[in-house]
DRENTI-113557 format. One line per 10 residues: number of its first residue (from 1); their letters; for each residue x negated, y, z negated of C-alpha. Coordinates in nm, 3 decimals. Layout:
NUM = A = X:Y:Z ~ ... .
// end
This chain:
1 = MNATLLLPVA = -1.591:0.599:-4.074 ~ -1.483:0.237:-4.041 ~ -1.320:0.176:-3.704 ~ -1.036:-0.022:-3.864 ~ -0.930:0.292:-4.049 ~ -0.841:0.447:-3.715 ~ -0.565:0.192:-3.649 ~ -0.316:0.361:-3.887 ~ -0.410:0.691:-3.726 ~ -0.328:0.549:-3.382 .
11 = AASLRRRWPA = 0.004:0.409:-3.505 ~ 0.098:0.741:-3.665 ~ 0.001:0.927:-3.349 ~ 0.221:0.703:-3.137 ~ 0.517:0.768:-3.367 ~ 0.460:1.142:-3.393 ~ 0.366:1.217:-3.034 ~ 0.593:0.976:-2.857 ~ 0.714:1.244:-2.607 ~ 0.356:1.287:-2.479 .
21 = FLGSFVALAL = 0.306:0.910:-2.451 ~ 0.645:0.877:-2.283 ~ 0.547:1.147:-2.033 ~ 0.223:0.966:-1.954 ~ 0.416:0.640:-1.917 ~ 0.667:0.796:-1.676 ~ 0.397:0.964:-1.465 ~ 0.198:0.644:-1.423 ~ 0.501:0.417:-1.373 ~ 0.637:0.639:-1.095 .
31 = GVAVMSAAGE = 0.292:0.672:-0.937 ~ 0.235:0.297:-0.934 ~ 0.589:0.248:-0.798 ~ 0.524:0.479:-0.502 ~ 0.182:0.325:-0.430 ~ 0.303:-0.035:-0.462 ~ 0.606:0.030:-0.240 ~ 0.388:0.188:0.029 ~ 0.139:-0.098:-0.008 ~ 0.411:-0.361:0.036 .
41 = LLNTTMGQDS = 0.533:-0.186:0.352 ~ 0.178:-0.149:0.485 ~ 0.115:-0.519:0.431 ~ 0.441:-0.599:0.614 ~ 0.349:-0.390:0.920 ~ 0.039:-0.599:0.992 ~ 0.100:-0.722:1.347 ~ 0.441:-0.551:1.360 ~ 0.527:-0.393:1.696 ~ 0.648:-0.034:1.703 .
51 = LPGAPSLHKL = 0.959:0.077:1.885 ~ 0.904:0.229:2.233 ~ 0.861:0.604:2.206 ~ 0.829:0.591:1.827 ~ 0.513:0.657:1.621 ~ 0.288:0.362:1.542 ~ 0.462:0.195:1.248 ~ 0.144:0.055:1.095 ~ -0.040:0.387:1.106 ~ 0.268:0.572:0.986 .
61 = VGFMAAMAGF = 0.300:0.352:0.679 ~ -0.077:0.366:0.631 ~ -0.066:0.745:0.613 ~ 0.230:0.716:0.375 ~ 0.032:0.487:0.144 ~ -0.271:0.716:0.155 ~ -0.065:1.028:0.078 ~ 0.121:0.851:-0.204 ~ -0.209:0.740:-0.352 ~ -0.358:1.089:-0.318 .
71 = VSVFVVSSTF = -0.072:1.264:-0.500 ~ -0.045:0.987:-0.761 ~ -0.414:1.008:-0.847 ~ -0.396:1.379:-0.921 ~ -0.070:1.370:-1.112 ~ -0.161:1.063:-1.320 ~ -0.515:1.178:-1.403 ~ -0.404:1.531:-1.494 ~ -0.109:1.401:-1.700 ~ -0.323:1.162:-1.905 .
81 = AFAVAQRRQE = -0.593:1.426:-1.949 ~ -0.325:1.674:-2.057 ~ -0.182:1.423:-2.306 ~ -0.526:1.380:-2.463 ~ -0.594:1.755:-2.462 ~ -0.269:1.808:-2.652 ~ -0.428:1.619:-2.943 ~ -0.736:1.836:-2.978 ~ -0.635:1.944:-3.328 ~ -0.602:1.582:-3.440 .
91 = TAMLRAVGAT = -0.932:1.499:-3.275 ~ -1.096:1.792:-3.451 ~ -0.965:1.674:-3.788 ~ -1.093:1.319:-3.726 ~ -1.436:1.457:-3.642 ~ -1.429:1.671:-3.956 ~ -1.358:1.369:-4.182 ~ -1.635:1.158:-4.037 ~ -1.516:0.994:-3.713 ~ -1.795:0.959:-3.457 .
101 = PRQVRLLVLG = -1.752:1.063:-3.092 ~ -1.756:0.694:-2.995 ~ -1.476:0.615:-3.239 ~ -1.269:0.904:-3.107 ~ -1.316:0.784:-2.751 ~ -1.222:0.427:-2.844 ~ -0.911:0.547:-3.023 ~ -0.795:0.758:-2.730 ~ -0.881:0.496:-2.468 ~ -0.709:0.224:-2.670 .
111 = EALVVALAAA = -0.387:0.423:-2.686 ~ -0.414:0.513:-2.317 ~ -0.476:0.148:-2.228 ~ -0.160:0.032:-2.407 ~ 0.053:0.297:-2.237 ~ -0.111:0.244:-1.897 ~ -0.070:-0.134:-1.899 ~ 0.300:-0.108:-1.978 ~ 0.345:0.166:-1.717 ~ 0.157:-0.030:-1.448 .
121 = VAGCLLGLAV = 0.379:-0.334:-1.495 ~ 0.694:-0.123:-1.495 ~ 0.573:0.065:-1.186 ~ 0.510:-0.256:-0.991 ~ 0.860:-0.381:-1.072 ~ 1.009:-0.046:-0.971 ~ 0.807:-0.050:-0.649 ~ 0.976:-0.375:-0.549 ~ 1.306:-0.187:-0.556 ~ 1.173:0.127:-0.386 .
131 = APAIASWLIA = 1.014:-0.050:-0.084 ~ 1.346:-0.179:0.064 ~ 1.495:0.171:0.036 ~ 1.206:0.322:0.233 ~ 1.230:0.041:0.493 ~ 1.602:0.111:0.540 ~ 1.531:0.480:0.590 ~ 1.266:0.404:0.854 ~ 1.513:0.183:1.040 ~ 1.787:0.449:1.023 .
141 = KGAAPAGFQA = 1.551:0.712:1.168 ~ 1.438:0.486:1.453 ~ 1.080:0.456:1.327 ~ 1.107:0.081:1.254 ~ 1.284:-0.201:1.441 ~ 1.606:-0.350:1.312 ~ 1.543:-0.621:1.058 ~ 1.226:-0.459:0.928 ~ 1.199:-0.524:0.556 ~ 0.929:-0.524:0.293 .
151 = QVAPVPLLLA = 0.780:-0.865:0.219 ~ 0.672:-0.922:-0.138 ~ 0.297:-0.983:-0.163 ~ 0.086:-0.990:-0.480 ~ -0.218:-0.806:-0.341 ~ -0.053:-0.461:-0.291 ~ 0.105:-0.486:-0.635 ~ -0.226:-0.575:-0.798 ~ -0.410:-0.298:-0.615 ~ -0.149:-0.036:-0.706 .
161 = GAGGLLVALL = -0.136:-0.147:-1.070 ~ -0.513:-0.170:-1.106 ~ -0.565:0.162:-0.927 ~ -0.313:0.341:-1.145 ~ -0.462:0.188:-1.458 ~ -0.813:0.294:-1.358 ~ -0.709:0.652:-1.276 ~ -0.521:0.684:-1.605 ~ -0.816:0.560:-1.808 ~ -1.058:0.786:-1.622 .
171 = GAYTAARRAG = -0.837:1.088:-1.691 ~ -0.807:0.995:-2.057 ~ -1.180:0.921:-2.088 ~ -1.281:1.256:-1.940 ~ -1.063:1.446:-2.187 ~ -1.165:1.222:-2.481 ~ -1.534:1.264:-2.399 ~ -1.492:1.640:-2.393 ~ -1.308:1.638:-2.727 ~ -1.559:1.397:-2.883 .
181 = RVRPVEALGE = -1.850:1.631:-2.809 ~ -1.713:1.901:-3.041 ~ -1.925:1.928:-3.356 ~ -1.733:1.872:-3.682 ~ -1.814:2.220:-3.815 ~ -1.687:2.385:-3.496 ~ -1.395:2.150:-3.439 ~ -1.114:2.340:-3.606 ~ -1.233:2.664:-3.454 ~ -1.229:2.524:-3.104 .
191 = VAVDKRVMPP = -0.861:2.436:-3.103 ~ -0.696:2.760:-3.002 ~ -0.881:2.861:-2.685 ~ -1.006:2.651:-2.395 ~ -1.372:2.707:-2.308 ~ -1.593:2.573:-2.030 ~ -1.300:2.468:-1.816 ~ -1.530:2.433:-1.512 ~ -1.816:2.196:-1.596 ~ -2.099:2.164:-1.341 .
201 = LRWVAALLYL = -1.971:1.831:-1.209 ~ -1.636:1.987:-1.121 ~ -1.812:2.267:-0.933 ~ -2.013:2.012:-0.739 ~ -1.700:1.813:-0.652 ~ -1.513:2.128:-0.541 ~ -1.797:2.239:-0.314 ~ -1.829:1.884:-0.183 ~ -1.464:1.872:-0.078 ~ -1.489:2.215:0.083 .
211 = GVFGYTLQTF = -1.783:2.081:0.282 ~ -1.588:1.768:0.376 ~ -1.299:1.993:0.485 ~ -1.527:2.182:0.724 ~ -1.691:1.863:0.849 ~ -1.354:1.694:0.909 ~ -1.226:1.994:1.104 ~ -1.539:2.012:1.316 ~ -1.522:1.637:1.381 ~ -1.164:1.661:1.504 .
221 = ISMPASMLAD = -1.250:1.956:1.726 ~ -1.553:1.789:1.886 ~ -1.406:1.435:1.872 ~ -1.704:1.199:1.916 ~ -1.664:0.914:2.162 ~ -1.644:0.660:1.879 ~ -1.322:0.825:1.756 ~ -1.179:0.868:2.105 ~ -1.211:0.493:2.161 ~ -0.876:0.462:1.985 .
231 = PTSRDPSTTP = -0.609:0.568:2.240 ~ -0.392:0.717:1.966 ~ -0.674:0.959:1.882 ~ -0.653:1.089:2.237 ~ -0.274:1.128:2.221 ~ -0.190:1.491:2.134 ~ 0.140:1.388:1.973 ~ -0.055:1.212:1.693 ~ -0.281:1.510:1.622 ~ -0.058:1.646:1.340 .
241 = QWALLFDVMA = -0.097:1.318:1.152 ~ -0.476:1.328:1.180 ~ -0.472:1.692:1.073 ~ -0.336:1.572:0.739 ~ -0.691:1.464:0.653 ~ -0.836:1.814:0.644 ~ -0.515:1.936:0.475 ~ -0.585:1.689:0.194 ~ -0.948:1.799:0.169 ~ -0.840:2.162:0.130 .
251 = VLAIVLIAPV = -0.584:2.071:-0.137 ~ -0.849:1.873:-0.326 ~ -1.091:2.164:-0.322 ~ -0.832:2.415:-0.446 ~ -0.716:2.180:-0.724 ~ -1.072:2.140:-0.847 ~ -1.145:2.513:-0.860 ~ -0.800:2.597:-1.002 ~ -0.936:2.663:-1.356 ~ -1.139:2.951:-1.209 .
261 = LVPPLVRLFT = -0.853:3.091:-1.000 ~ -0.575:3.064:-1.259 ~ -0.689:3.334:-1.510 ~ -0.722:3.619:-1.255 ~ -0.391:3.518:-1.095 ~ -0.213:3.521:-1.431 ~ -0.358:3.865:-1.509 ~ -0.258:3.988:-1.165 ~ 0.101:3.875:-1.197 ~ 0.143:4.017:-1.546 .
271 = VVVPLLPGAA = -0.009:4.352:-1.447 ~ 0.167:4.404:-1.115 ~ 0.506:4.262:-1.221 ~ 0.570:4.279:-1.598 ~ 0.746:3.956:-1.683 ~ 0.931:4.050:-1.999 ~ 0.966:4.363:-2.210 ~ 0.810:4.379:-2.552 ~ 0.605:4.112:-2.725 ~ 0.758:3.815:-2.539 .
281 = GLIARQNALA = 0.578:3.900:-2.214 ~ 0.247:3.956:-2.396 ~ 0.273:3.624:-2.581 ~ 0.357:3.437:-2.259 ~ 0.059:3.595:-2.086 ~ -0.186:3.517:-2.364 ~ -0.059:3.162:-2.408 ~ -0.118:3.094:-2.038 ~ -0.468:3.245:-2.053 ~ -0.571:3.079:-2.381 .
291 = AIRRTVSTAT = -0.463:2.727:-2.280 ~ -0.607:2.714:-1.928 ~ -0.613:2.334:-1.920 ~ -0.246:2.319:-2.012 ~ -0.163:2.581:-1.749 ~ -0.361:2.396:-1.482 ~ -0.208:2.059:-1.576 ~ 0.147:2.191:-1.557 ~ 0.073:2.384:-1.237 ~ -0.087:2.089:-1.055 .
301 = PVFLVIGLAG = 0.233:1.908:-0.943 ~ 0.391:2.242:-0.850 ~ 0.086:2.330:-0.641 ~ 0.090:1.990:-0.471 ~ 0.453:2.037:-0.366 ~ 0.409:2.393:-0.239 ~ 0.063:2.343:-0.086 ~ 0.143:2.020:0.095 ~ 0.484:2.141:0.213 ~ 0.340:2.467:0.347 .
311 = SVVGGTVAFS = 0.040:2.303:0.513 ~ 0.225:2.012:0.670 ~ 0.539:2.198:0.779 ~ 0.333:2.488:0.914 ~ 0.102:2.251:1.099 ~ 0.388:2.045:1.245 ~ 0.565:2.357:1.375 ~ 0.241:2.496:1.520 ~ 0.159:2.170:1.700 ~ 0.513:2.142:1.835 .
321 = DAMAAQGRAA = 0.512:2.498:1.967 ~ 0.168:2.450:2.122 ~ 0.264:2.130:2.305 ~ 0.585:2.290:2.432 ~ 0.395:2.596:2.558 ~ 0.133:2.375:2.721 ~ 0.397:2.165:2.896 ~ 0.587:2.467:3.029 ~ 0.264:2.625:3.156 ~ 0.141:2.304:3.320 .
331 = LRAGYVVEPS = 0.460:2.197:3.505 ~ 0.479:2.361:3.847 ~ 0.772:2.164:3.988 ~ 1.106:2.340:3.977 ~ 1.294:2.012:3.917 ~ 1.216:1.672:3.773 ~ 1.418:1.386:3.921 ~ 1.467:1.066:3.719 ~ 1.684:0.757:3.766 ~ 2.020:0.764:3.588 .
341 = GTGAAVPADA = 2.004:0.412:3.448 ~ 1.745:0.268:3.216 ~ 1.486:0.069:3.407 ~ 1.631:0.177:3.745 ~ 1.450:0.364:4.021 ~ 1.517:0.682:4.213 ~ 1.687:0.565:4.537 ~ 1.484:0.604:4.854 ~ 1.771:0.773:5.045 ~ 1.800:1.036:4.772 .
351 = LHRLAALPGA = 1.427:1.103:4.801 ~ 1.462:1.148:5.178 ~ 1.742:1.402:5.131 ~ 1.544:1.589:4.866 ~ 1.241:1.604:5.096 ~ 1.462:1.758:5.368 ~ 1.563:2.055:5.151 ~ 1.429:2.396:5.264 ~ 1.071:2.449:5.147 ~ 1.069:2.117:4.963 .
361 = QLTTAADVQI = 0.746:1.992:4.807 ~ 0.812:1.641:4.679 ~ 0.570:1.432:4.475 ~ 0.685:1.091:4.359 ~ 0.530:0.871:4.094 ~ 0.566:0.511:3.982 ~ 0.440:0.335:3.672 ~ 0.150:0.100:3.734 ~ -0.008:-0.142:3.487 ~ -0.388:-0.144:3.488 .
371 = NSLTDTTQRL = -0.524:-0.443:3.300 ~ -0.890:-0.350:3.325 ~ -1.104:-0.067:3.453 ~ -1.481:-0.112:3.459 ~ -1.771:0.091:3.583 ~ -1.975:-0.090:3.848 ~ -2.294:0.076:3.718 ~ -2.228:-0.060:3.365 ~ -2.351:0.269:3.218 ~ -2.258:0.298:2.849 .
381 = APGRPTDLPI = -2.161:0.614:2.667 ~ -2.320:0.686:2.327 ~ -2.118:0.509:2.059 ~ -1.905:0.318:2.310 ~ -1.805:-0.037:2.209 ~ -1.925:-0.284:2.470 ~ -1.602:-0.486:2.460 ~ -1.346:-0.205:2.474 ~ -1.042:-0.323:2.674 ~ -0.802:-0.069:2.818 .
391 = PETGLAVDGD = -0.468:-0.219:2.914 ~ -0.317:0.108:3.036 ~ 0.007:0.222:3.195 ~ -0.099:0.462:3.467 ~ 0.080:0.667:3.729 ~ 0.072:0.591:4.101 ~ 0.134:0.921:4.282 ~ 0.261:0.974:4.637 ~ 0.200:1.334:4.737 ~ -0.009:1.620:4.606 .
401 = LRTAWNLSVD = -0.017:1.611:4.226 ~ -0.120:1.978:4.222 ~ 0.225:2.083:4.349 ~ 0.383:1.911:4.048 ~ 0.140:1.992:3.769 ~ -0.109:2.272:3.706 ~ -0.381:2.062:3.545 ~ -0.725:2.194:3.458 ~ -1.017:1.961:3.520 ~ -1.359:1.940:3.359 .
411 = DGSLGDLHGR = -1.519:1.795:3.669 ~ -1.411:1.707:4.022 ~ -1.088:1.805:4.197 ~ -0.735:1.666:4.210 ~ -0.731:1.767:4.576 ~ -0.950:1.462:4.642 ~ -0.694:1.224:4.486 ~ -0.604:1.025:4.798 ~ -0.701:0.688:4.934 ~ -0.888:0.457:4.697 .
421 = TIAVSADMAR = -0.954:0.712:4.426 ~ -0.864:0.767:4.061 ~ -0.835:1.050:3.808 ~ -0.862:0.999:3.432 ~ -0.854:1.216:3.121 ~ -1.183:1.374:3.019 ~ -1.160:1.201:2.680 ~ -1.131:0.856:2.839 ~ -1.426:0.936:3.064 ~ -1.632:1.027:2.756 .
431 = VFGWQVGDTL = -1.544:0.700:2.585 ~ -1.657:0.487:2.877 ~ -1.935:0.714:3.002 ~ -1.774:0.759:3.342 ~ -1.870:1.047:3.569 ~ -1.715:1.192:3.881 ~ -1.844:0.991:4.177 ~ -1.856:0.659:3.987 ~ -1.680:0.360:4.136 ~ -1.443:0.186:3.897 .
441 = NATFADGSTA = -1.313:-0.166:3.954 ~ -0.941:-0.173:3.870 ~ -0.741:-0.488:3.805 ~ -0.364:-0.447:3.832 ~ -0.083:-0.644:3.670 ~ -0.037:-0.871:3.974 ~ -0.404:-0.973:3.958 ~ -0.512:-0.768:4.258 ~ -0.830:-0.564:4.233 ~ -0.950:-0.246:4.399 .
451 = PLKLVAEVHH = -1.266:-0.033:4.381 ~ -1.160:0.325:4.302 ~ -1.377:0.634:4.319 ~ -1.346:0.869:4.021 ~ -1.266:1.212:4.167 ~ -1.141:1.415:3.868 ~ -1.155:1.435:3.489 ~ -0.845:1.611:3.355 ~ -0.938:1.851:3.075 ~ -0.647:1.802:2.835 .
461 = LLPQLPEVVV = -0.407:1.515:2.811 ~ -0.037:1.601:2.836 ~ 0.222:1.402:2.639 ~ 0.429:1.381:2.958 ~ 0.152:1.214:3.160 ~ -0.058:0.899:3.118 ~ -0.437:0.906:3.109 ~ -0.486:0.734:3.445 ~ -0.353:0.857:3.781 ~ -0.410:0.684:4.115 .
471 = PREAVTGSSA = -0.277:0.752:4.466 ~ 0.012:0.533:4.575 ~ -0.190:0.389:4.864 ~ -0.449:0.250:4.621 ~ -0.193:0.008:4.475 ~ -0.092:-0.303:4.666 ~ 0.272:-0.405:4.694 ~ 0.584:-0.200:4.644 ~ 0.670:-0.010:4.328 ~ 0.985:0.166:4.215 .
481 = VSVAYLGVAA = 0.975:0.545:4.187 ~ 1.020:0.629:3.819 ~ 1.001:1.007:3.852 ~ 0.984:1.267:4.127 ~ 0.869:1.628:4.106 ~ 1.044:1.871:4.340 ~ 0.960:2.223:4.440 ~ 1.204:2.411:4.667 ~ 1.232:2.745:4.842 ~ 1.358:3.043:4.646 .
491 = GTGPQQVTAA = 1.703:3.032:4.805 ~ 1.770:2.668:4.718 ~ 1.989:2.642:4.409 ~ 2.073:2.362:4.164 ~ 2.394:2.279:4.351 ~ 2.203:2.195:4.669 ~ 1.957:1.978:4.474 ~ 2.243:1.794:4.303 ~ 2.424:1.745:4.635 ~ 2.110:1.595:4.788 .
501 = LGSPAAATAT = 2.112:1.321:4.525 ~ 2.437:1.187:4.671 ~ 2.759:1.070:4.510 ~ 2.781:0.878:4.289 ~ 2.439:1.002:4.182 ~ 2.191:0.729:4.094 ~ 1.945:0.993:3.975 ~ 1.952:1.321:3.787 ~ 1.763:1.642:3.858 ~ 1.663:1.856:3.561 .
511 = AGGAWVDAHN = 1.516:2.203:3.582 ~ 1.146:2.193:3.499 ~ 1.164:2.408:3.185 ~ 1.464:2.219:3.050 ~ 1.291:1.885:3.117 ~ 0.980:1.991:2.925 ~ 1.193:2.116:2.636 ~ 1.389:1.790:2.621 ~ 1.070:1.582:2.630 ~ 0.913:1.801:2.364 .
521 = AQTTRNGWIA = 1.227:1.775:2.149 ~ 1.184:1.398:2.133 ~ 0.815:1.433:2.053 ~ 0.896:1.690:1.786 ~ 1.163:1.464:1.638 ~ 0.913:1.178:1.615 ~ 0.665:1.416:1.454 ~ 0.913:1.526:1.188 ~ 1.011:1.167:1.116 ~ 0.644:1.082:1.072 .
531 = MLAILGPALL = 0.585:1.380:0.844 ~ 0.892:1.302:0.632 ~ 0.787:0.939:0.603 ~ 0.433:1.034:0.505 ~ 0.518:1.317:0.267 ~ 0.866:1.223:0.143 ~ 0.776:0.967:-0.127 ~ 0.473:1.169:-0.242 ~ 0.664:1.497:-0.268 ~ 0.958:1.333:-0.444 .
541 = YALLAIVNTM = 0.714:1.191:-0.695 ~ 0.550:1.532:-0.739 ~ 0.891:1.692:-0.803 ~ 0.964:1.436:-1.072 ~ 0.618:1.500:-1.214 ~ 0.703:1.871:-1.248 ~ 0.996:1.784:-1.473 ~ 0.789:1.532:-1.666 ~ 0.490:1.762:-1.722 ~ 0.703:2.059:-1.822 .
551 = MMSTGDRLRD = 0.888:1.849:-2.078 ~ 0.556:1.723:-2.216 ~ 0.424:2.078:-2.243 ~ 0.736:2.201:-2.423 ~ 0.747:1.903:-2.658 ~ 0.389:1.970:-2.765 ~ 0.464:2.327:-2.875 ~ 0.732:2.271:-3.134 ~ 0.509:2.408:-3.410 ~ 0.436:2.716:-3.200 .
561 = FATLRLTGGT = 0.809:2.776:-3.171 ~ 0.851:2.733:-3.547 ~ 0.570:2.982:-3.612 ~ 0.737:3.239:-3.389 ~ 1.067:3.185:-3.572 ~ 0.905:3.219:-3.915 ~ 0.736:3.546:-3.812 ~ 1.069:3.702:-3.720 ~ 1.131:3.589:-3.365 ~ 1.485:3.500:-3.262 .
571 = RRQVLRVVAG = 1.582:3.193:-3.063 ~ 1.645:3.408:-2.760 ~ 1.299:3.564:-2.785 ~ 1.134:3.222:-2.814 ~ 1.324:3.106:-2.504 ~ 1.208:3.420:-2.324 ~ 0.847:3.330:-2.404 ~ 0.901:2.978:-2.269 ~ 1.069:3.110:-1.955 ~ 0.794:3.368:-1.906 .
581 = ETVLVVATAA = 0.521:3.106:-1.926 ~ 0.711:2.880:-1.687 ~ 0.750:3.158:-1.432 ~ 0.378:3.237:-1.467 ~ 0.285:2.873:-1.406 ~ 0.505:2.844:-1.097 ~ 0.391:3.181:-0.961 ~ 0.027:3.082:-1.008 ~ 0.086:2.747:-0.838 ~ 0.268:2.924:-0.554 .
591 = ALGLIVTLLT = -0.029:3.157:-0.507 ~ -0.264:2.859:-0.491 ~ -0.025:2.694:-0.245 ~ -0.032:3.006:-0.030 ~ -0.413:3.008:-0.035 ~ -0.436:2.648:0.082 ~ -0.166:2.706:0.346 ~ -0.350:3.007:0.489 ~ -0.668:2.799:0.504 ~ -0.509:2.495:0.668 .
601 = QYATVLLIEN = -0.310:2.705:0.916 ~ -0.631:2.869:1.033 ~ -0.786:2.525:1.074 ~ -0.477:2.409:1.264 ~ -0.503:2.701:1.507 ~ -0.867:2.614:1.575 ~ -0.777:2.251:1.635 ~ -0.489:2.338:1.868 ~ -0.696:2.576:2.078 ~ -0.977:2.322:2.116 .
611 = RILNASQHAA = -0.784:1.995:2.151 ~ -0.447:2.083:2.305 ~ -0.437:2.419:2.483 ~ -0.644:2.529:2.779 ~ -0.909:2.797:2.743 ~ -0.669:3.063:2.877 ~ -0.406:2.986:2.612 ~ -0.407:3.087:2.247 ~ -0.211:2.956:1.950 ~ -0.024:3.198:1.728 .
621 = YQVPWSTLAG = -0.124:3.213:1.362 ~ 0.204:3.172:1.176 ~ 0.263:3.123:0.804 ~ 0.572:2.914:0.710 ~ 0.710:3.171:0.466 ~ 1.054:3.012:0.445 ~ 0.907:2.673:0.356 ~ 0.677:2.825:0.095 ~ 0.961:3.027:-0.056 ~ 1.204:2.734:-0.054 .
631 = SAGLCLVLAL = 0.962:2.492:-0.215 ~ 0.856:2.751:-0.473 ~ 1.220:2.823:-0.557 ~ 1.299:2.454:-0.599 ~ 0.995:2.405:-0.822 ~ 1.091:2.710:-1.030 ~ 1.443:2.581:-1.091 ~ 1.318:2.236:-1.191 ~ 1.046:2.381:-1.413 ~ 1.283:2.621:-1.591 .
641 = VASLVPARLA = 1.538:2.349:-1.658 ~ 1.270:2.104:-1.776 ~ 1.116:2.358:-2.015 ~ 1.416:2.554:-2.145 ~ 1.647:2.261:-2.219 ~ 1.399:2.081:-2.452 ~ 1.303:2.414:-2.610 ~ 1.665:2.500:-2.680 ~ 1.723:2.159:-2.837 ~ 1.407:2.193:-3.048 .
651 = LRIRPLDLVA = 1.515:2.533:-3.178 ~ 1.814:2.372:-3.346 ~ 1.571:2.217:-3.599 ~ 1.480:2.431:-3.898 ~ 1.139:2.601:-3.853 ~ 1.008:2.471:-4.186 ~ 1.087:2.113:-4.082 ~ 0.896:2.163:-3.756 ~ 0.592:2.301:-3.936 ~ 0.599:2.013:-4.185 .
661 = GRQ = 0.624:1.759:-3.903 ~ 0.969:1.635:-4.008 ~ 1.135:1.687:-3.670 .
// end
């Protein structure tokens, strides 16, 4: 067949199947918009300082861009592949009248290229409007400084547009290549039922991502020194963000093996819970089983919403509970005393009165800036960068730290922390190759230096404590007391502690448990802000993709509806079939989301027990049922509206007109 003869076919296809092309356009335009907006913000954060106590803005936006790209890739590729798969009957007819597989691929790719180019341009323009809205939200939540705004740069726009275009063409090419391989004699017989939905390459990719999931989890548990060189990797409050990586790997693996899992799940749901009485339920079941690719394509955005929401919310809650439990178990002091004003110090006279309370055990601490800390032996740890600087805010302690905190150590003893000594976290010691007994040369902010003997490596880092602790006598000059830890006799009550602070009080005393809870509340708030910033744009896009994909699926089945009407089915029965299939799709996606949530929650528990809690503590395995149910319910409502409304409108057209293609 002459290739020029395919041009009228392409034009006719665009006119007849404009809902499918419109759906592909919307999916790609929104995906490029989310990616370009995140890219613009990421480019803006280069060199941008984060607010004190807030998550790293650059890494936060980086995770946001990565998550937006991840969700966009799956939605765009599956949508374009679905749009091509919808045309299998047309492809079969072209093959039967002489079109070669190459001509079929060129036709499909040409149409996809036109749609993708227009969508990429529209998405970049939309991204320019979306980026300022995200920046304003970050400012409102305290994650970005006032005045933070997205700066327009061509590179993020080009990368987002080119990436979206490439993903769309790859999705279309995969489906076109599969359709082009059908032999002309078999073509028309291959239309009704999907076969070979799991080619070998997809199996290999699924197993690969499962392997990467296990490797990523093991890497985070063992944490090689090269990763620990980044201080944020050693900070337990950032662990939930890093855990997103193995969450994504698990989601990828489940998405790839979904064609194998969907049929048994559909059969299970229709056997255990009959959807609809009579023939409507049977037709819905068989439609879902016969068109596996359509079922998987429509279930993909639903699965992404439920799976990511369950995994991330469950992980965030588990990490928050673990850090709170760790803090309460580690703090021995009955009260924590802090200055009332910002930047002030606990008055010395108040400290004297507190120390005079019955049975008082008082340990004071002051912030100290350590500009450098080097090992006199110059021994290097495996994988350690030779030029790793550590400007670090440490803690200068006056008193016995063991009366304030119950800290486990890997080596050495905190009882030896007096004189010219130092204690560091075990992770920092691994990075630099330090060992107990080494002498470290410390340079302080005022330029003074001191040789300090390493006497202890603290096993786990607490969010409430820095990584470096030195005795007060090791630091030259005076320093203001920023916090004091007080233990008192059993008969000493809060009123006596408050009275010892004096009036008007220049410091406040908070019960130990309440202080840990308040500190953890701020850490938890920052964690939720980070998770919302990372997941918010991607999940919003996935929700819109649910509506878009469901409308595409319904618009492609107008002739099926007409056939049901002509064989005696009423409008209500046709709508029941549509509703039944929609419920099956959402239920199947929810089951897949539950599977990935169970897997990631188990991985989260392993990570918590190895990286946050002590050996004597254990993390509870909890499934976020309310989150899973809420996200599944939201997806079900959107899917039902997006499928039933177009179906109801289509049923107003006479069945004979639909069959003849005159709709």
